[in-house]
PDB file as gemmi writes it, atoms N, CA and C in Angstrom:
CRYST1    1.000    1.000    1.000  90.00  90.00  90.00 P 1                      
ATOM      1  N   MET A   1      -4.189 -14.120   9.488  1.00  0.00           N  
ATOM      2  CA  MET A   1      -3.737 -14.817  10.694  1.00  0.00           C  
ATOM      3  C   MET A   1      -4.948 -15.390  11.430  1.00  0.00           C  
ATOM      4  N   CYS A   2      -4.719 -16.518  12.069  1.00  0.00           N  
ATOM      5  CA  CYS A   2      -5.785 -17.160  12.828  1.00  0.00           C  
ATOM      6  C   CYS A   2      -5.517 -17.008  14.327  1.00  0.00           C  
ATOM      7  N   ARG A   3      -6.467 -17.463  15.132  1.00  0.00           N  
ATOM      8  CA  ARG A   3      -6.319 -17.381  16.595  1.00  0.00           C  
ATOM      9  C   ARG A   3      -5.113 -18.156  17.102  1.00  0.00           C  
ATOM     10  N   LEU A   4      -4.710 -19.170  16.363  1.00  0.00           N  
ATOM     11  CA  LEU A   4      -3.607 -20.028  16.800  1.00  0.00           C  
ATOM     12  C   LEU A   4      -2.234 -19.506  16.384  1.00  0.00           C  
ATOM     13  N   TYR A   5      -2.211 -18.426  15.657  1.00  0.00           N  
ATOM     14  CA  TYR A   5      -0.965 -17.967  15.043  1.00  0.00           C  
ATOM     15  C   TYR A   5       0.183 -17.842  16.047  1.00  0.00           C  
ATOM     16  N   ASP A   6      -0.054 -17.233  17.181  1.00  0.00           N  
ATOM     17  CA  ASP A   6       1.005 -17.053  18.183  1.00  0.00           C  
ATOM     18  C   ASP A   6       1.470 -18.370  18.797  1.00  0.00           C  
ATOM     19  N   TYR A   7       0.663 -19.424  18.686  1.00  0.00           N  
ATOM     20  CA  TYR A   7       0.975 -20.711  19.302  1.00  0.00           C  
ATOM     21  C   TYR A   7       1.341 -21.778  18.270  1.00  0.00           C  
ATOM     22  N   ARG A   8       1.472 -21.399  17.020  1.00  0.00           N  
ATOM     23  CA  ARG A   8       1.695 -22.372  15.959  1.00  0.00           C  
ATOM     24  C   ARG A   8       3.017 -23.109  16.164  1.00  0.00           C  
ATOM     25  N   PRO A   9       3.031 -24.390  15.844  1.00  0.00           N  
ATOM     26  CA  PRO A   9       4.252 -25.168  16.009  1.00  0.00           C  
ATOM     27  C   PRO A   9       5.268 -24.853  14.909  1.00  0.00           C  
ATOM     28  N   MET A  10       6.475 -25.340  15.093  1.00  0.00           N  
ATOM     29  CA  MET A  10       7.560 -25.058  14.166  1.00  0.00           C  
ATOM     30  C   MET A  10       7.217 -25.469  12.735  1.00  0.00           C  
ATOM     31  N   ILE A  11       6.536 -26.586  12.548  1.00  0.00           N  
ATOM     32  CA  ILE A  11       6.202 -27.036  11.199  1.00  0.00           C  
ATOM     33  C   ILE A  11       5.397 -25.970  10.465  1.00  0.00           C  
ATOM     34  N   CYS A  12       4.534 -25.277  11.181  1.00  0.00           N  
ATOM     35  CA  CYS A  12       3.738 -24.211  10.572  1.00  0.00           C  
ATOM     36  C   CYS A  12       4.602 -22.979  10.305  1.00  0.00           C  
ATOM     37  N   ARG A  13       5.503 -22.700  11.224  1.00  0.00           N  
ATOM     38  CA  ARG A  13       6.365 -21.534  11.064  1.00  0.00           C  
ATOM     39  C   ARG A  13       7.295 -21.683   9.863  1.00  0.00           C  
ATOM     40  N   LEU A  14       7.628 -22.912   9.519  1.00  0.00           N  
ATOM     41  CA  LEU A  14       8.546 -23.169   8.407  1.00  0.00           C  
ATOM     42  C   LEU A  14       7.845 -23.347   7.070  1.00  0.00           C  
ATOM     43  N   HIS A  15       6.524 -23.336   7.067  1.00  0.00           N  
ATOM     44  CA  HIS A  15       5.769 -23.571   5.841  1.00  0.00           C  
ATOM     45  C   HIS A  15       6.166 -22.583   4.749  1.00  0.00           C  
ATOM     46  N   GLY A  16       6.406 -23.117   3.566  1.00  0.00           N  
ATOM     47  CA  GLY A  16       6.702 -22.272   2.418  1.00  0.00           C  
ATOM     48  C   GLY A  16       8.172 -22.039   2.159  1.00  0.00           C  
ATOM     49  N   ILE A  17       9.026 -22.327   3.135  1.00  0.00           N  
ATOM     50  CA  ILE A  17      10.457 -22.110   2.968  1.00  0.00           C  
ATOM     51  C   ILE A  17      11.052 -23.311   2.228  1.00  0.00           C  
ATOM     52  N   PRO A  18      11.866 -23.089   1.196  1.00  0.00           N  
ATOM     53  CA  PRO A  18      12.520 -24.206   0.511  1.00  0.00           C  
ATOM     54  C   PRO A  18      13.311 -25.044   1.525  1.00  0.00           C  
ATOM     55  N   HIS A  19      13.278 -26.379   1.358  1.00  0.00           N  
ATOM     56  CA  HIS A  19      13.896 -27.242   2.355  1.00  0.00           C  
ATOM     57  C   HIS A  19      14.278 -28.600   1.767  1.00  0.00           C  
ATOM     58  N   GLU A  20      14.990 -29.378   2.566  1.00  0.00           N  
ATOM     59  CA  GLU A  20      15.351 -30.750   2.242  1.00  0.00           C  
ATOM     60  C   GLU A  20      14.963 -31.652   3.400  1.00  0.00           C  
ATOM     61  N   VAL A  21      14.662 -32.900   3.064  1.00  0.00           N  
ATOM     62  CA  VAL A  21      14.390 -33.921   4.073  1.00  0.00           C  
ATOM     63  C   VAL A  21      15.073 -35.205   3.601  1.00  0.00           C  
ATOM     64  N   ARG A  22      15.800 -35.865   4.504  1.00  0.00           N  
ATOM     65  CA  ARG A  22      16.412 -37.163   4.200  1.00  0.00           C  
ATOM     66  C   ARG A  22      15.470 -38.252   4.653  1.00  0.00           C  
ATOM     67  N   GLN A  23      15.067 -39.100   3.721  1.00  0.00           N  
ATOM     68  CA  GLN A  23      14.180 -40.205   4.065  1.00  0.00           C  
ATOM     69  C   GLN A  23      14.928 -41.517   3.861  1.00  0.00           C  
ATOM     70  N   PRO A  24      14.866 -42.414   4.855  1.00  0.00           N  
ATOM     71  CA  PRO A  24      15.577 -43.685   4.735  1.00  0.00           C  
ATOM     72  C   PRO A  24      15.238 -44.404   3.429  1.00  0.00           C  
ATOM     73  N   GLY A  25      16.272 -44.788   2.695  1.00  0.00           N  
ATOM     74  CA  GLY A  25      16.080 -45.521   1.455  1.00  0.00           C  
ATOM     75  C   GLY A  25      15.681 -44.676   0.255  1.00  0.00           C  
ATOM     76  N   ARG A  26      15.488 -43.387   0.451  1.00  0.00           N  
ATOM     77  CA  ARG A  26      15.067 -42.528  -0.660  1.00  0.00           C  
ATOM     78  C   ARG A  26      16.027 -41.381  -0.953  1.00  0.00           C  
ATOM     79  N   GLY A  27      16.979 -41.142  -0.089  1.00  0.00           N  
ATOM     80  CA  GLY A  27      17.874 -40.005  -0.288  1.00  0.00           C  
ATOM     81  C   GLY A  27      17.196 -38.706   0.097  1.00  0.00           C  
ATOM     82  N   PHE A  28      17.657 -37.621  -0.510  1.00  0.00           N  
ATOM     83  CA  PHE A  28      17.116 -36.295  -0.206  1.00  0.00           C  
ATOM     84  C   PHE A  28      15.883 -36.007  -1.039  1.00  0.00           C  
ATOM     85  N   GLU A  29      14.943 -35.347  -0.408  1.00  0.00           N  
ATOM     86  CA  GLU A  29      13.777 -34.835  -1.108  1.00  0.00           C  
ATOM     87  C   GLU A  29      13.810 -33.330  -0.889  1.00  0.00           C  
ATOM     88  N   ARG A  30      13.772 -32.584  -1.958  1.00  0.00           N  
ATOM     89  CA  ARG A  30      13.839 -31.124  -1.841  1.00  0.00           C  
ATOM     90  C   ARG A  30      12.469 -30.525  -2.116  1.00  0.00           C  
ATOM     91  N   GLY A  31      12.012 -29.683  -1.198  1.00  0.00           N  
ATOM     92  CA  GLY A  31      10.761 -28.953  -1.379  1.00  0.00           C  
ATOM     93  C   GLY A  31      11.091 -27.543  -1.830  1.00  0.00           C  
ATOM     94  N   PRO A  32      10.501 -27.085  -2.915  1.00  0.00           N  
ATOM     95  CA  PRO A  32      10.866 -25.778  -3.468  1.00  0.00           C  
ATOM     96  C   PRO A  32      10.344 -24.578  -2.677  1.00  0.00           C  
ATOM     97  N   GLY A  33       9.441 -24.804  -1.753  1.00  0.00           N  
ATOM     98  CA  GLY A  33       8.795 -23.686  -1.067  1.00  0.00           C  
ATOM     99  C   GLY A  33       7.580 -23.255  -1.860  1.00  0.00           C  
ATOM    100  N   CYS A  34       6.860 -22.304  -1.359  1.00  0.00           N  
ATOM    101  CA  CYS A  34       5.634 -21.884  -2.053  1.00  0.00           C  
ATOM    102  C   CYS A  34       5.884 -20.620  -2.870  1.00  0.00           C  
ATOM    103  N   ARG A  35       5.022 -20.382  -3.842  1.00  0.00           N  
ATOM    104  CA  ARG A  35       5.148 -19.201  -4.708  1.00  0.00           C  
ATOM    105  C   ARG A  35       5.009 -17.909  -3.909  1.00  0.00           C  
ATOM    106  N   ALA A  36       4.133 -17.908  -2.901  1.00  0.00           N  
ATOM    107  CA  ALA A  36       3.932 -16.695  -2.101  1.00  0.00           C  
ATOM    108  C   ALA A  36       5.225 -16.312  -1.381  1.00  0.00           C  
ATOM    109  N   PHE A  37       5.941 -17.313  -0.866  1.00  0.00           N  
ATOM    110  CA  PHE A  37       7.224 -17.045  -0.201  1.00  0.00           C  
ATOM    111  C   PHE A  37       8.203 -16.434  -1.205  1.00  0.00           C  
ATOM    112  N   GLY A  38       8.270 -17.034  -2.394  1.00  0.00           N  
ATOM    113  CA  GLY A  38       9.160 -16.523  -3.432  1.00  0.00           C  
ATOM    114  C   GLY A  38       8.805 -15.101  -3.846  1.00  0.00           C  
ATOM    115  N   ALA A  39       7.520 -14.817  -3.939  1.00  0.00           N  
ATOM    116  CA  ALA A  39       7.080 -13.481  -4.334  1.00  0.00           C  
ATOM    117  C   ALA A  39       7.426 -12.441  -3.272  1.00  0.00           C  
ATOM    118  N   ARG A  40       7.272 -12.809  -2.012  1.00  0.00           N  
ATOM    119  CA  ARG A  40       7.549 -11.857  -0.918  1.00  0.00           C  
ATOM    120  C   ARG A  40       9.039 -11.682  -0.671  1.00  0.00           C  
ATOM    121  N   CYS A  41       9.791 -12.776  -0.776  1.00  0.00           N  
ATOM    122  CA  CYS A  41      11.202 -12.746  -0.391  1.00  0.00           C  
ATOM    123  C   CYS A  41      12.139 -12.691  -1.591  1.00  0.00           C  
ATOM    124  N   GLY A  42      11.581 -12.832  -2.784  1.00  0.00           N  
ATOM    125  CA  GLY A  42      12.409 -12.807  -3.981  1.00  0.00           C  
ATOM    126  C   GLY A  42      13.030 -14.164  -4.239  1.00  0.00           C  
ATOM    127  N   GLU A  43      13.229 -14.458  -5.483  1.00  0.00           N  
ATOM    128  CA  GLU A  43      13.868 -15.721  -5.853  1.00  0.00           C  
ATOM    129  C   GLU A  43      15.361 -15.576  -5.591  1.00  0.00           C  
ATOM    130  N   LYS A  44      15.864 -16.354  -4.697  1.00  0.00           N  
ATOM    131  CA  LYS A  44      17.289 -16.297  -4.339  1.00  0.00           C  
ATOM    132  C   LYS A  44      17.905 -17.668  -4.569  1.00  0.00           C  
ATOM    133  N   ASN A  45      19.213 -17.731  -4.525  1.00  0.00           N  
ATOM    134  CA  ASN A  45      19.884 -19.020  -4.622  1.00  0.00           C  
ATOM    135  C   ASN A  45      19.460 -19.899  -3.459  1.00  0.00           C  
ATOM    136  N   TYR A  46      19.353 -21.186  -3.728  1.00  0.00           N  
ATOM    137  CA  TYR A  46      18.930 -22.136  -2.689  1.00  0.00           C  
ATOM    138  C   TYR A  46      19.984 -22.213  -1.593  1.00  0.00           C  
ATOM    139  N   ILE A  47      19.552 -22.083  -0.359  1.00  0.00           N  
ATOM    140  CA  ILE A  47      20.424 -22.271   0.810  1.00  0.00           C  
ATOM    141  C   ILE A  47      19.953 -23.549   1.478  1.00  0.00           C  
ATOM    142  N   LYS A  48      20.861 -24.483   1.677  1.00  0.00           N  
ATOM    143  CA  LYS A  48      20.482 -25.775   2.244  1.00  0.00           C  
ATOM    144  C   LYS A  48      19.807 -25.592   3.601  1.00  0.00           C  
ATOM    145  N   PHE A  49      18.613 -26.160   3.714  1.00  0.00           N  
ATOM    146  CA  PHE A  49      17.857 -26.129   4.967  1.00  0.00           C  
ATOM    147  C   PHE A  49      17.288 -27.530   5.165  1.00  0.00           C  
ATOM    148  N   ASP A  50      18.020 -28.342   5.896  1.00  0.00           N  
ATOM    149  CA  ASP A  50      17.651 -29.746   6.104  1.00  0.00           C  
ATOM    150  C   ASP A  50      16.792 -29.866   7.356  1.00  0.00           C  
ATOM    151  N   ARG A  51      15.519 -30.229   7.169  1.00  0.00           N  
ATOM    152  CA  ARG A  51      14.585 -30.368   8.288  1.00  0.00           C  
ATOM    153  C   ARG A  51      14.700 -31.724   8.980  1.00  0.00           C  
ATOM    154  N   THR A  52      15.514 -32.617   8.449  1.00  0.00           N  
ATOM    155  CA  THR A  52      15.589 -33.982   8.977  1.00  0.00           C  
ATOM    156  C   THR A  52      15.868 -34.031  10.479  1.00  0.00           C  
ATOM    157  N   PRO A  53      16.879 -33.321  11.005  1.00  0.00           N  
ATOM    158  CA  PRO A  53      17.127 -33.403  12.452  1.00  0.00           C  
ATOM    159  C   PRO A  53      15.909 -32.999  13.282  1.00  0.00           C  
ATOM    160  N   PHE A  54      15.191 -31.969  12.853  1.00  0.00           N  
ATOM    161  CA  PHE A  54      13.995 -31.531  13.569  1.00  0.00           C  
ATOM    162  C   PHE A  54      12.932 -32.620  13.559  1.00  0.00           C  
ATOM    163  N   TYR A  55      12.671 -33.215  12.386  1.00  0.00           N  
ATOM    164  CA  TYR A  55      11.659 -34.267  12.282  1.00  0.00           C  
ATOM    165  C   TYR A  55      12.049 -35.501  13.090  1.00  0.00           C  
ATOM    166  N   MET A  56      13.346 -35.827  13.099  1.00  0.00           N  
ATOM    167  CA  MET A  56      13.801 -36.986  13.880  1.00  0.00           C  
ATOM    168  C   MET A  56      13.582 -36.750  15.368  1.00  0.00           C  
ATOM    169  N   GLU A  57      13.846 -35.547  15.831  1.00  0.00           N  
ATOM    170  CA  GLU A  57      13.639 -35.227  17.244  1.00  0.00           C  
ATOM    171  C   GLU A  57      12.155 -35.262  17.597  1.00  0.00           C  
ATOM    172  N   MET A  58      11.305 -34.769  16.707  1.00  0.00           N  
ATOM    173  CA  MET A  58       9.863 -34.820  16.951  1.00  0.00           C  
ATOM    174  C   MET A  58       9.374 -36.275  17.022  1.00  0.00           C  
ATOM    175  N   ALA A  59       9.892 -37.134  16.156  1.00  0.00           N  
ATOM    176  CA  ALA A  59       9.513 -38.552  16.176  1.00  0.00           C  
ATOM    177  C   ALA A  59       9.977 -39.203  17.470  1.00  0.00           C  
ATOM    178  N   ARG A  60      11.181 -38.839  17.930  1.00  0.00           N  
ATOM    179  CA  ARG A  60      11.687 -39.385  19.197  1.00  0.00           C  
ATOM    180  C   ARG A  60      10.808 -38.952  20.363  1.00  0.00           C  
ATOM    181  N   LEU A  61      10.435 -37.685  20.399  1.00  0.00           N  
ATOM    182  CA  LEU A  61       9.574 -37.184  21.477  1.00  0.00           C  
ATOM    183  C   LEU A  61       8.202 -37.858  21.457  1.00  0.00           C  
ATOM    184  N   GLU A  62       7.655 -38.056  20.264  1.00  0.00           N  
ATOM    185  CA  GLU A  62       6.352 -38.723  20.158  1.00  0.00           C  
ATOM    186  C   GLU A  62       6.440 -40.164  20.658  1.00  0.00           C  
ATOM    187  N   LYS A  63       7.526 -40.849  20.293  1.00  0.00           N  
ATOM    188  CA  LYS A  63       7.719 -42.235  20.745  1.00  0.00           C  
ATOM    189  C   LYS A  63       7.830 -42.281  22.268  1.00  0.00           C  
ATOM    190  N   GLU A  64       8.615 -41.376  22.838  1.00  0.00           N  
ATOM    191  CA  GLU A  64       8.776 -41.320  24.299  1.00  0.00           C  
ATOM    192  C   GLU A  64       7.441 -41.017  24.988  1.00  0.00           C  
ATOM    193  N   PHE A  65       6.692 -40.087  24.430  1.00  0.00           N  
ATOM    194  CA  PHE A  65       5.385 -39.715  24.965  1.00  0.00           C  
ATOM    195  C   PHE A  65       4.456 -40.927  24.990  1.00  0.00           C  
ATOM    196  N   LYS A  66       4.411 -41.668  23.885  1.00  0.00           N  
ATOM    197  CA  LYS A  66       3.549 -42.846  23.803  1.00  0.00           C  
ATOM    198  C   LYS A  66       4.001 -43.939  24.768  1.00  0.00           C  
ATOM    199  N   GLN A  67       5.307 -44.083  24.945  1.00  0.00           N  
ATOM    200  CA  GLN A  67       5.809 -45.077  25.894  1.00  0.00           C  
ATOM    201  C   GLN A  67       5.394 -44.716  27.316  1.00  0.00           C  
ATOM    202  N   ARG A  68       5.491 -43.451  27.661  1.00  0.00           N  
ATOM    203  CA  ARG A  68       5.094 -43.018  29.007  1.00  0.00           C  
ATOM    204  C   ARG A  68       3.601 -43.193  29.240  1.00  0.00           C  
ATOM    205  N   LEU A  69       2.812 -43.039  28.179  1.00  0.00           N  
ATOM    206  CA  LEU A  69       1.368 -43.260  28.293  1.00  0.00           C  
ATOM    207  C   LEU A  69       1.015 -44.734  28.152  1.00  0.00           C  
ATOM    208  N   ASN A  70       2.014 -45.544  27.799  1.00  0.00           N  
ATOM    209  CA  ASN A  70       1.817 -46.969  27.565  1.00  0.00           C  
ATOM    210  C   ASN A  70       0.722 -47.202  26.512  1.00  0.00           C  
ATOM    211  N   THR A  71       0.894 -46.516  25.367  1.00  0.00           N  
ATOM    212  CA  THR A  71      -0.089 -46.625  24.291  1.00  0.00           C  
ATOM    213  C   THR A  71       0.599 -46.692  22.934  1.00  0.00           C  
ATOM    214  N   THR A  72      -0.079 -47.282  21.994  1.00  0.00           N  
ATOM    215  CA  THR A  72       0.382 -47.292  20.607  1.00  0.00           C  
ATOM    216  C   THR A  72      -0.659 -46.638  19.707  1.00  0.00           C  
ATOM    217  N   VAL A  73      -1.670 -46.036  20.328  1.00  0.00           N  
ATOM    218  CA  VAL A  73      -2.767 -45.401  19.591  1.00  0.00           C  
ATOM    219  C   VAL A  73      -2.231 -44.217  18.798  1.00  0.00           C  
ATOM    220  N   LYS A  74      -2.663 -44.107  17.539  1.00  0.00           N  
ATOM    221  CA  LYS A  74      -2.298 -42.950  16.725  1.00  0.00           C  
ATOM    222  C   LYS A  74      -3.260 -41.813  17.010  1.00  0.00           C  
ATOM    223  N   PHE A  75      -2.733 -40.613  17.054  1.00  0.00           N  
ATOM    224  CA  PHE A  75      -3.563 -39.437  17.265  1.00  0.00           C  
ATOM    225  C   PHE A  75      -4.191 -39.055  15.935  1.00  0.00           C  
ATOM    226  N   LYS A  76      -5.496 -38.930  15.909  1.00  0.00           N  
ATOM    227  CA  LYS A  76      -6.229 -38.619  14.679  1.00  0.00           C  
ATOM    228  C   LYS A  76      -6.715 -37.172  14.707  1.00  0.00           C  
ATOM    229  N   LYS A  77      -5.872 -36.271  15.149  1.00  0.00           N  
ATOM    230  CA  LYS A  77      -6.247 -34.862  15.228  1.00  0.00           C  
ATOM    231  C   LYS A  77      -5.180 -34.021  14.545  1.00  0.00           C  
ATOM    232  N   THR A  78      -5.617 -32.894  14.026  1.00  0.00           N  
ATOM    233  CA  THR A  78      -4.649 -31.953  13.481  1.00  0.00           C  
ATOM    234  C   THR A  78      -3.978 -31.225  14.646  1.00  0.00           C  
ATOM    235  N   ILE A  79      -2.882 -30.574  14.356  1.00  0.00           N  
ATOM    236  CA  ILE A  79      -2.195 -29.798  15.387  1.00  0.00           C  
ATOM    237  C   ILE A  79      -3.117 -28.703  15.903  1.00  0.00           C  
ATOM    238  N   ALA A  80      -3.860 -28.066  15.002  1.00  0.00           N  
ATOM    239  CA  ALA A  80      -4.788 -27.000  15.415  1.00  0.00           C  
ATOM    240  C   ALA A  80      -5.844 -27.537  16.377  1.00  0.00           C  
ATOM    241  N   GLU A  81      -6.357 -28.747  16.115  1.00  0.00           N  
ATOM    242  CA  GLU A  81      -7.353 -29.344  17.009  1.00  0.00           C  
ATOM    243  C   GLU A  81      -6.753 -29.610  18.386  1.00  0.00           C  
ATOM    244  N   MET A  82      -5.524 -30.088  18.441  1.00  0.00           N  
ATOM    245  CA  MET A  82      -4.878 -30.354  19.732  1.00  0.00           C  
ATOM    246  C   MET A  82      -4.663 -29.070  20.508  1.00  0.00           C  
ATOM    247  N   ILE A  83      -4.225 -28.010  19.814  1.00  0.00           N  
ATOM    248  CA  ILE A  83      -3.965 -26.741  20.482  1.00  0.00           C  
ATOM    249  C   ILE A  83      -5.247 -26.121  21.013  1.00  0.00           C  
ATOM    250  N   THR A  84      -6.305 -26.134  20.222  1.00  0.00           N  
ATOM    251  CA  THR A  84      -7.555 -25.502  20.663  1.00  0.00           C  
ATOM    252  C   THR A  84      -8.172 -26.260  21.823  1.00  0.00           C  
ATOM    253  N   GLU A  85      -8.066 -27.587  21.829  1.00  0.00           N  
ATOM    254  CA  GLU A  85      -8.595 -28.361  22.962  1.00  0.00           C  
ATOM    255  C   GLU A  85      -7.818 -28.054  24.224  1.00  0.00           C  
ATOM    256  N   LYS A  86      -6.491 -27.877  24.106  1.00  0.00           N  
ATOM    257  CA  LYS A  86      -5.676 -27.559  25.276  1.00  0.00           C  
ATOM    258  C   LYS A  86      -6.080 -26.204  25.835  1.00  0.00           C  
ATOM    259  N   ASN A  87      -6.345 -25.240  24.976  1.00  0.00           N  
ATOM    260  CA  ASN A  87      -6.670 -23.892  25.421  1.00  0.00           C  
ATOM    261  C   ASN A  87      -8.109 -23.763  25.937  1.00  0.00           C  
ATOM    262  N   LYS A  88      -8.969 -24.742  25.688  1.00  0.00           N  
ATOM    263  CA  LYS A  88     -10.344 -24.714  26.196  1.00  0.00           C  
ATOM    264  C   LYS A  88     -10.386 -24.987  27.690  1.00  0.00           C  
ATOM    265  N   GLY A  89      -9.472 -25.853  28.152  1.00  0.00           N  
ATOM    266  CA  GLY A  89      -9.523 -26.290  29.546  1.00  0.00           C  
ATOM    267  C   GLY A  89      -8.737 -25.477  30.434  1.00  0.00           C  
TER     268      GLY A  89                                                      
END                                                                             
């Protein structure tokens, strides 16, 4: 575990879990999850876990945030970099 573990965002919390994502024009993309997850939790039948609604909401929030800042600049930082900078101040 790292210093950021308690503050990790949902994307980090979901890492390794088998999932699906709907991408416009591409249909479903299924991620099998990681081997470590399978080893710890056992190989089980796939249970549909569609991350699309979560990702769509995150994209909406990012768009709203940029509109309020009146910017189109892309953030060139990892989530960990953003969290650690916030906790420094």
